[in-house]
C-alpha positions, 0 to 999 in steps of 0.5 A: 500499499502506498500513497501519493503527495503533491510537491507544490512550486514555491514562488517568490512574490518579492525578494530582497537581498541584504549584504553578505554576512560572515558565514558567506550567505546573503540575508534574504526577505521574501514572500513566498506562495504555493500555487497548485502547479507541482510535482507528484511524489508516490511512496510505497513500502519497500525493503530498501530506499529507492527512487524512480523518475517520470514525467517531462522533466525527469531526464534532467534529474537522471544523472543525480545519484543522490538528489534531494528527495533521497537525502530527505528519505535518508534523513528519516531512514536511519532514525526509523530503520525503514525502506521505501520505494519513491516514485517522482513525477517531475512536472516542473522545470529543474533549477528554475527559481520555484523551489522544485527540488525543495518542494520534492524533499519536503513531500518525501518527509511528509509522505514517509512520516506517513507511510512509516507511521511516524506521526512527526509534528510539522515542527519536527519536519521542518527541523529535519528539512533545515538540516538538508537546505535553508529553502526546504522548511517553507515547503513543508506546510506549503502555505504562505510565509514570510522568509528571512534569514537564509530562508529558514526564519518564517512567519505566518501570514494572516490572510492572502486572496485567490491568486490566478497565476501564469508560470513561465519558464523559457527553458534557459539555465541560470545558475543561482551562483552566477546570478548572486555573483552578477548582483549589484543592487541590493534592497537589503533585508530590513522590510517588516512584516506588514501587521494586517492582511491581504484581503484582496488582489488590490492590497497585495498589489500595492504592497508588491509595487513597493517591492522588487526581486533584487535577482531579477536584473543580474539574471536578465543580464545573464539570460536576456530572454528572461526580459522578453518573458516578462515583457510578453507576460505584461502584454497579455490581456488582463495581466496585472503584474509580472515578476521573476521568481527566485533566482530564475529563470521562471517568471509569473504574472497575476491575473483577475480570475482564473479564466483570464488566466487560462485564455492568456496561457493559450495566447502565450503558448500559441506564440511561444511553443518552446516555453514551459507555460502553466496556468495555475492559481494559489489557493485562498488563505486565511480569509473570513467570508461574508456570513448572512450578508455581513462581512465579518472580516477587517475593514481595511482593504489592504495591509 
């Protein structure tokens, strides 16, 4: 008997970078969200640990003998002495700024904890995840989080509206090390988590307009096609906002509704057959709805 779980992409709605610390890492600040698009991981009980790869981007990982999924499994197995057959369906492009590998590792921790009846709390899983990589703890819950430090310091959001989102990757490599090496301008990591809630798209857009992704400009210098992607996204009917996620090359655009997002995806796919394009959405989070015609949520319309 086995089970399957989603490994949802991680999108950085903004990403500010501070000056390099003594330990060689840059302090970061980001608002991370998790759209429905993602990989799938199936786990089954077995005498030993193994990993099979399927899906459109499986070939990109075929040369890795010990990727993050197996590392996550091996982080649990010595403590609990069990095996499993893992099958990863790789739907997301690899090394593309949307946390695919981290999401896969987090999915492995969740799935194996369930398969092996370990009953590990989310906090315990996040502690194990932190030992594997700074970007993995936020993927354990796969819920909107304010990220700081190297990405391991997480604060919950009060709420976030439903976000129709179009993801686009031009299928070009952008090594994270090279992007940081080309970084010239830093916003710093001094922003504070907004105290209110993002009740609607308008409130979120006001916040995003005052932020940026510091890695976008250096990534565009390395791969100018990223600029072409952003221009194409903003030119789509109904596009409200566009930005690069993480260190690239995946970019995203926000739309007013799901139908508009789907239509935009078809238009862009017809014009750019070589790009990876996915229409998806970020689920509504933490919002209180109207009850019997009376809004019991907060009165502000933004932060």
